[in-house]
PABATOR-539557 format. One record per residue (C-alpha): x, z, y; residue in one letter. Coordinates in nm, 4 decimals, padded with zeros to 6 digits, m for minus. Each point is the difference from the previous one (the first is absolute). Layout:
// residues N
((X, Z, Y), 'A')
...
This chain:
// residues 333
((01.3080, m00.1679, m01.1693), 'X')
((m00.1558, m00.1789, m00.2429), 'X')
((00.2099, 00.1628, m00.3000), 'X')
((m00.1863, 00.2504, m00.2307), 'X')
((m00.0034, 00.2642, 00.0237), 'X')
((m00.0277, 00.0072, 00.4009), 'X')
((00.2079, 00.2475, 00.2386), 'X')
((m00.0691, 00.0733, 00.3315), 'X')
((00.0982, m00.1343, 00.2897), 'X')
((00.2384, 00.1619, 00.2276), 'X')
((m00.2223, 00.0636, 00.2727), 'X')
((m00.2399, 00.2032, m00.2747), 'X')
((00.2634, 00.2567, m00.1234), 'X')
((m00.1320, 00.3085, 00.1816), 'X')
((m00.3424, m00.0400, m00.1054), 'X')
((00.0591, m00.1220, m00.3042), 'X')
((00.2382, 00.2996, m00.0432), 'X')
((m00.3206, 00.2252, 00.0712), 'X')
((m00.2132, m00.1606, m00.2176), 'X')
((00.2583, 00.1156, m00.2952), 'X')
((00.0146, 00.3430, 00.1605), 'X')
((m00.4086, m00.0303, m00.0018), 'X')
((m00.0010, m00.1052, m00.3902), 'X')
((00.2830, 00.2245, m00.1510), 'X')
((m00.2233, 00.3156, 00.1694), 'X')
((m00.3196, m00.1223, m00.1333), 'X')
((m00.1463, m00.0313, 00.3741), 'X')
((m00.0307, m00.3692, m00.0263), 'X')
((m00.3615, m00.0614, 00.1824), 'X')
((m00.2872, m00.2070, m00.1884), 'X')
((m00.0164, m00.2458, 00.2479), 'X')
((00.3130, m00.1275, 00.2759), 'X')
((m00.1054, m00.2217, 00.2711), 'X')
((00.3598, m00.1735, 00.0990), 'X')
((m00.0576, m00.1794, 00.3769), 'X')
((00.2215, m00.1806, 00.2565), 'X')
((00.0477, m00.3361, 00.1301), 'X')
((00.0467, m00.3080, m00.1893), 'X')
((00.3395, m00.0955, m00.1465), 'X')
((00.1117, 00.3670, m00.1064), 'X')
((m00.0811, m00.0746, m00.3716), 'X')
((m00.2409, 00.3257, m00.0549), 'X')
((m00.1823, m00.2590, m00.3153), 'X')
((00.3492, m00.0259, m00.1368), 'X')
((00.0542, 00.3871, 00.0409), 'X')
((m00.3592, 00.0753, m00.1726), 'X')
((00.1262, m00.2271, m00.3048), 'X')
((00.3558, 00.2064, m00.0022), 'X')
((m00.1725, 00.2923, m00.0459), 'X')
((m00.3201, m00.0888, m00.2103), 'X')
((00.2982, m00.1611, m00.2572), 'X')
((00.1770, 00.3618, 00.0182), 'X')
((m00.3230, 00.1803, m00.0572), 'X')
((m00.0780, m00.1947, m00.3401), 'X')
((00.3502, 00.0100, m00.1094), 'X')
((00.0291, 00.1346, m00.3398), 'X')
((00.3807, 00.1106, 00.1333), 'X')
((00.0665, m00.0221, 00.3720), 'X')
((00.3584, 00.0124, 00.1540), 'X')
((00.0460, 00.2384, 00.3094), 'X')
((m00.0926, m00.3520, 00.2087), 'X')
((m00.2255, m00.2711, m00.1910), 'X')
((m00.1754, m00.0391, m00.3244), 'X')
((00.2541, m00.0215, m00.3334), 'X')
((m00.1165, m00.3922, 00.0040), 'X')
((00.0169, 00.0629, m00.4342), 'X')
((m00.2531, 00.1673, m00.1287), 'X')
((m00.3425, m00.0905, m00.0891), 'X')
((m00.2063, 00.0375, 00.3128), 'X')
((00.3247, m00.1240, 00.1949), 'X')
((m00.0640, m00.2861, m00.2235), 'X')
((m00.3814, m00.0785, 00.0641), 'X')
((00.0571, 00.0280, 00.3406), 'X')
((00.2358, m00.2334, 00.0096), 'X')
((m00.1887, m00.2363, m00.1395), 'X')
((m00.3140, 00.0759, 00.2242), 'X')
((m00.2361, 00.1563, m00.2914), 'X')
((00.0336, 00.3708, 00.0191), 'X')
((m00.3191, 00.1023, m00.0485), 'X')
((00.0077, 00.3220, 00.2095), 'X')
((00.1338, m00.1502, 00.2979), 'X')
((m00.2299, m00.2122, 00.2286), 'X')
((m00.0334, m00.1858, 00.3117), 'X')
((m00.2685, m00.0918, 00.2068), 'X')
((m00.0228, m00.2054, 00.2663), 'X')
((m00.1988, m00.3128, 00.1847), 'X')
((m00.0478, m00.2625, m00.2645), 'X')
((00.2005, m00.2569, 00.2836), 'X')
((00.1976, 00.1234, 00.3377), 'X')
((m00.2633, 00.0685, 00.2476), 'X')
((m00.2892, 00.0602, m00.2125), 'X')
((m00.1774, 00.3588, m00.0290), 'X')
((00.0734, 00.2511, m00.2790), 'X')
((m00.3396, m00.0364, m00.2057), 'X')
((m00.2250, 00.3175, m00.0777), 'X')
((m00.0010, m00.1039, m00.3771), 'X')
((00.3846, 00.0444, 00.0039), 'X')
((00.0243, 00.3167, 00.1138), 'X')
((m00.2689, 00.1218, m00.2303), 'X')
((00.1892, m00.1410, m00.2801), 'X')
((00.2894, 00.2148, 00.1365), 'X')
((m00.2539, 00.3101, m00.0192), 'X')
((m00.0562, m00.0913, m00.3602), 'X')
((00.3858, m00.0135, m00.1027), 'X')
((00.0611, 00.3316, 00.1660), 'X')
((m00.2450, 00.1798, m00.2064), 'X')
((00.1868, m00.1208, m00.3373), 'X')
((00.2840, 00.1789, m00.1132), 'X')
((00.3265, m00.1959, m00.0256), 'X')
((00.0760, m00.2250, m00.2589), 'X')
((00.3956, 00.0676, 00.0199), 'X')
((m00.0005, 00.3912, 00.0198), 'X')
((00.1140, m00.0312, 00.3748), 'X')
((m00.0893, m00.0433, 00.2987), 'X')
((m00.2726, m00.2385, 00.1308), 'X')
((00.0573, m00.1738, 00.3336), 'X')
((m00.1784, m00.2091, 00.2354), 'X')
((00.1165, m00.2018, 00.2911), 'X')
((m00.2935, m00.1457, 00.2642), 'X')
((00.1310, m00.2578, 00.2517), 'X')
((m00.0445, m00.0359, 00.2442), 'X')
((m00.2189, 00.2991, 00.0923), 'X')
((m00.1600, m00.0929, 00.2790), 'X')
((m00.1653, m00.3306, m00.1878), 'X')
((m00.2447, 00.1802, m00.1804), 'X')
((m00.3784, m00.0559, 00.1342), 'X')
((m00.1812, 00.3120, 00.0722), 'X')
((m00.1945, 00.0079, m00.3112), 'X')
((00.3896, m00.0310, m00.2205), 'X')
((00.0731, 00.2841, 00.2505), 'X')
((m00.2650, 00.2544, m00.0736), 'X')
((00.0724, m00.1155, m00.3907), 'X')
((00.3640, 00.1594, 00.0500), 'X')
((m00.1082, 00.3331, 00.1676), 'X')
((m00.2153, 00.1044, m00.3257), 'X')
((00.3298, m00.0598, m00.1586), 'X')
((00.2565, 00.1668, 00.2392), 'X')
((m00.2751, 00.2935, m00.0183), 'X')
((00.0724, 00.0496, m00.3835), 'X')
((00.2960, m00.0891, m00.0538), 'X')
((00.1050, m00.0243, m00.3577), 'X')
((00.3174, 00.1789, m00.1675), 'X')
((00.3352, m00.1319, 00.0177), 'X')
((m00.1472, m00.3174, 00.1823), 'X')
((00.1498, m00.0811, 00.3218), 'X')
((m00.1922, m00.3016, 00.2453), 'X')
((00.2500, m00.1527, 00.2904), 'X')
((m00.1563, m00.1477, 00.3047), 'X')
((00.2303, m00.2776, 00.1503), 'X')
((m00.0980, m00.0631, 00.3537), 'X')
((00.1146, m00.1539, 00.3086), 'X')
((m00.2629, 00.0822, 00.2111), 'X')
((m00.0865, 00.3530, m00.0966), 'X')
((m00.2444, 00.0368, 00.2503), 'X')
((m00.2224, m00.2264, m00.1237), 'X')
((m00.0959, 00.1872, m00.2916), 'X')
((m00.2869, 00.2425, m00.0464), 'X')
((00.1296, 00.3794, 00.1481), 'X')
((m00.1608, 00.0999, m00.2461), 'X')
((00.2840, m00.1510, m00.2324), 'X')
((00.2351, 00.0558, 00.1397), 'X')
((m00.0764, 00.3967, 00.0435), 'X')
((00.0159, 00.0036, m00.3821), 'X')
((00.3630, m00.1525, m00.0385), 'X')
((00.3688, 00.0983, 00.1074), 'X')
((00.0609, m00.2671, 00.2120), 'X')
((00.4302, m00.0774, 00.0137), 'X')
((00.0620, m00.2885, 00.2879), 'X')
((00.3094, m00.1754, m00.0545), 'X')
((00.2008, m00.0906, 00.3357), 'X')
((00.1712, m00.2554, 00.1576), 'X')
((00.3416, 00.0467, m00.1290), 'X')
((00.2975, 00.0305, 00.2473), 'X')
((00.1499, m00.3856, 00.0864), 'X')
((00.3133, 00.1321, m00.1446), 'X')
((m00.1527, 00.0348, m00.3120), 'X')
((m00.2010, m00.3183, m00.0121), 'X')
((00.2649, m00.1965, 00.1118), 'X')
((00.2455, 00.1558, m00.2891), 'X')
((m00.2660, m00.0866, m00.2575), 'X')
((m00.0952, m00.3643, 00.1681), 'X')
((00.3259, m00.1347, 00.1061), 'X')
((00.1609, m00.0700, m00.3478), 'X')
((m00.3687, m00.2321, m00.0586), 'X')
((00.0717, m00.1840, 00.2913), 'X')
((00.3445, m00.1074, m00.1133), 'X')
((00.0731, m00.3425, m00.0257), 'X')
((m00.3317, m00.0852, 00.1907), 'X')
((m00.1066, m00.1074, 00.3318), 'X')
((m00.1624, 00.2888, 00.0671), 'X')
((00.0934, 00.3122, 00.2232), 'X')
((m00.0755, 00.3423, m00.1367), 'X')
((m00.0464, 00.1422, 00.3340), 'X')
((m00.2250, m00.2993, 00.0755), 'X')
((m00.2228, 00.0646, m00.2668), 'X')
((m00.0413, 00.3377, 00.0415), 'X')
((m00.0558, 00.0365, 00.3646), 'X')
((m00.2906, m00.2835, m00.0801), 'X')
((m00.1176, 00.1958, m00.2533), 'X')
((m00.0322, 00.2876, 00.2108), 'X')
((00.2488, 00.2261, m00.2494), 'X')
((m00.1524, 00.0002, m00.3044), 'X')
((00.2369, m00.1292, m00.2238), 'X')
((m00.2161, m00.1901, m00.3399), 'X')
((m00.1869, m00.2026, 00.3269), 'X')
((00.3601, m00.0904, 00.1113), 'X')
((00.0810, m00.1515, m00.3201), 'X')
((m00.3301, m00.1360, m00.0785), 'X')
((00.0965, m00.2254, 00.3866), 'X')
((00.2560, m00.1674, m00.2570), 'X')
((m00.2580, m00.1417, m00.2589), 'X')
((m00.2051, m00.3301, 00.0202), 'X')
((m00.0737, m00.0886, 00.3822), 'X')
((m00.1163, 00.3506, 00.1425), 'X')
((00.2832, 00.0425, 00.2897), 'X')
((m00.1192, m00.3797, 00.1048), 'X')
((m00.3787, 00.0876, m00.0349), 'X')
((00.0437, 00.2760, 00.2503), 'X')
((00.2141, m00.1931, 00.2347), 'X')
((m00.3044, m00.2654, m00.0111), 'X')
((m00.2360, 00.2878, 00.0888), 'X')
((00.2176, 00.1142, 00.2771), 'X')
((00.0019, m00.3688, 00.1333), 'X')
((m00.4242, m00.0696, m00.0377), 'X')
((00.0020, 00.3323, 00.1676), 'X')
((00.1703, m00.0729, 00.3150), 'X')
((m00.1037, m00.3759, 00.0246), 'X')
((m00.3832, 00.1713, 00.0113), 'X')
((00.1254, 00.2274, 00.2579), 'X')
((00.1763, m00.2763, 00.1999), 'X')
((m00.4022, m00.2306, 00.0028), 'X')
((00.2301, m00.2247, m00.2352), 'X')
((m00.2626, 00.0469, m00.2962), 'X')
((m00.3662, 00.1745, 00.0175), 'X')
((m00.0909, 00.2531, m00.2624), 'X')
((m00.2782, m00.1478, m00.1978), 'X')
((00.2208, m00.2857, m00.1067), 'X')
((00.3160, 00.3168, m00.0573), 'X')
((m00.3208, 00.2150, m00.1967), 'X')
((m00.0339, m00.2872, m00.2379), 'X')
((00.3872, m00.0741, m00.0330), 'X')
((00.0798, 00.3788, m00.0848), 'X')
((m00.3455, 00.0031, m00.2632), 'X')
((00.1471, m00.2566, m00.2123), 'X')
((00.3133, 00.1997, m00.0782), 'X')
((00.0486, 00.3633, m00.0442), 'X')
((m00.3320, 00.1361, 00.2612), 'X')
((00.1471, 00.3872, m00.0785), 'X')
((00.3460, m00.0851, 00.0091), 'X')
((m00.0240, m00.1477, 00.3075), 'X')
((m00.2018, 00.3104, 00.1552), 'X')
((00.2647, 00.2486, m00.1401), 'X')
((00.2478, m00.2447, 00.1272), 'X')
((m00.1649, 00.0366, 00.3430), 'X')
((m00.0451, 00.4041, m00.0002), 'X')
((00.4360, 00.0275, m00.1075), 'X')
((00.0367, m00.2885, 00.3231), 'X')
((m00.1877, 00.2194, 00.2759), 'X')
((00.1646, 00.3321, m00.0909), 'X')
((00.3615, m00.2267, m00.0029), 'X')
((m00.1621, m00.1201, 00.3734), 'X')
((m00.0495, 00.3427, 00.1074), 'X')
((00.3469, 00.1130, m00.1327), 'X')
((00.1588, m00.3233, 00.1917), 'X')
((m00.2334, 00.0170, 00.3496), 'X')
((00.2433, 00.4324, 00.0318), 'X')
((00.3135, m00.1955, m00.0741), 'X')
((00.0364, 00.0325, m00.3758), 'X')
((00.1944, m00.3190, m00.1356), 'X')
((m00.2850, m00.1168, m00.2583), 'X')
((00.1607, m00.3589, m00.2177), 'X')
((m00.3338, m00.1913, 00.0486), 'X')
((m00.0432, 00.0701, 00.3674), 'X')
((00.3905, m00.1128, 00.0478), 'X')
((m00.1110, m00.3166, m00.1142), 'X')
((m00.2180, m00.1275, 00.2566), 'X')
((00.0308, m00.1881, 00.2931), 'X')
((m00.0018, 00.1577, 00.3437), 'X')
((m00.3625, m00.1756, 00.0835), 'X')
((m00.1813, 00.2099, m00.2809), 'X')
((00.2117, 00.2920, 00.0506), 'X')
((m00.0951, 00.0316, 00.3678), 'X')
((m00.3447, m00.0450, m00.1032), 'X')
((00.0074, 00.2712, m00.2837), 'X')
((00.1668, 00.2589, 00.2506), 'X')
((m00.3071, 00.0323, 00.1935), 'X')
((m00.1784, 00.1190, m00.2461), 'X')
((m00.1462, 00.3172, 00.0804), 'X')
((00.0655, 00.2922, m00.2451), 'X')
((m00.3796, 00.1143, m00.0073), 'X')
((m00.0908, m00.3426, m00.0192), 'X')
((00.2148, m00.0097, m00.3423), 'X')
((m00.1371, 00.3193, m00.1304), 'X')
((m00.3500, m00.0873, 00.0234), 'X')
((00.0935, m00.3551, m00.2114), 'X')
((00.2077, 00.1443, m00.2759), 'X')
((m00.3218, 00.2331, m00.0365), 'X')
((m00.2301, m00.2993, m00.0519), 'X')
((00.2857, m00.1256, m00.2539), 'X')
((m00.0039, 00.2915, m00.1997), 'X')
((m00.3237, m00.0109, m00.0052), 'X')
((m00.0296, m00.3715, m00.1334), 'X')
((00.2770, 00.1096, m00.2436), 'X')
((m00.2528, 00.2535, m00.1468), 'X')
((m00.2902, m00.2266, 00.0114), 'X')
((00.2253, m00.2994, m00.1906), 'X')
((00.1303, 00.2684, m00.2753), 'X')
((m00.3122, 00.1594, m00.0645), 'X')
((m00.1741, m00.2421, m00.2515), 'X')
((m00.3107, m00.0726, 00.2077), 'X')
((00.1544, m00.3691, 00.0245), 'X')
((m00.0333, m00.0466, 00.3520), 'X')
((00.0135, m00.3881, 00.1596), 'X')
((00.3448, m00.0232, 00.0232), 'X')
((m00.0441, m00.3193, 00.2571), 'X')
((m00.2026, 00.2277, 00.2611), 'X')
((00.1978, 00.3067, m00.0349), 'X')
((00.3079, m00.1941, 00.0624), 'X')
((m00.1737, m00.2223, 00.2944), 'X')
((m00.1105, 00.3933, 00.1952), 'X')
((00.3366, 00.1219, m00.0587), 'X')
((00.1713, m00.3381, 00.1849), 'X')
((m00.2640, m00.0515, 00.2802), 'X')
((00.0399, 00.4015, 00.0601), 'X')
((00.3788, m00.0881, 00.0366), 'X')
((m00.0718, m00.2835, 00.2048), 'X')
((m00.1860, 00.2687, 00.2534), 'X')
((00.2285, 00.2547, m00.0113), 'X')
((00.2614, m00.2634, 00.1087), 'X')
((m00.1630, m00.1101, 00.2781), 'X')
((m00.0476, 00.3840, 00.1003), 'X')
((00.3688, 00.1065, m00.0400), 'X')
((00.0061, 00.0737, 00.3815), 'X')
């Protein structure tokens, strides 16, 4: 999907048609929030709509790819298209970036068309940045579209959400996802269904598991947690190990892994759980659902703290998480 102009993914066709119909009826809102789980291509869809709006001669489903605006977009130099995001993954979106956005929106479009802004991820705004964005949302400029992309819309201020038209992308059917994913694994040792199960149904997340050592990293995280559960390592040492890698990634993985664990306890076949030895399986089956739920709430709070830009001490945060897991294992019965 790196070709220009970009096209919606197959599971995005319905929401794309609704955008097209709104535009044809001149009813496109000034602010849209694309929400839903990671791995569904929300950022990609935002760019598809941006390219379409900025194109001088759009087709029925995409930008033309040939006009001056498309050439500027292809070169990432379009003056009426702005992307606001953290300087580094895991960092906060700063108030200065949002203030510059407000200044840009107050000006006339240089190409005599739409002005489009993508802000991603919306939950990465700190409090000052969110308050600055509110002023822009309260006084929208003509022919300007602000698209907020969020994996965790509940972490965005309610006053911001209420001023956006929220469009939620749902996990597509397994049949649709496998139809798209299967050709990508052709000629490899990967199994499309297994990848999709590990990614909890998100097709792009499943595709990304084939890149680098992502799949091996997830397996290592599970092995580490099982060793901690069996008393073969301690929380402090494991926290130091995880902190040296992708701390936020390990927390996100653990949140998803607990979801898989809860499904597996109910009898749903889940690929990562099927690979456990009998001792680990017996241990995890004994954990009460209410304990898992309370621990999941704690993890979601930790995820919010990591994404807030407050720069918490990752070592201490991971120690807290893993020590609590040890307590949970002891209290499982």
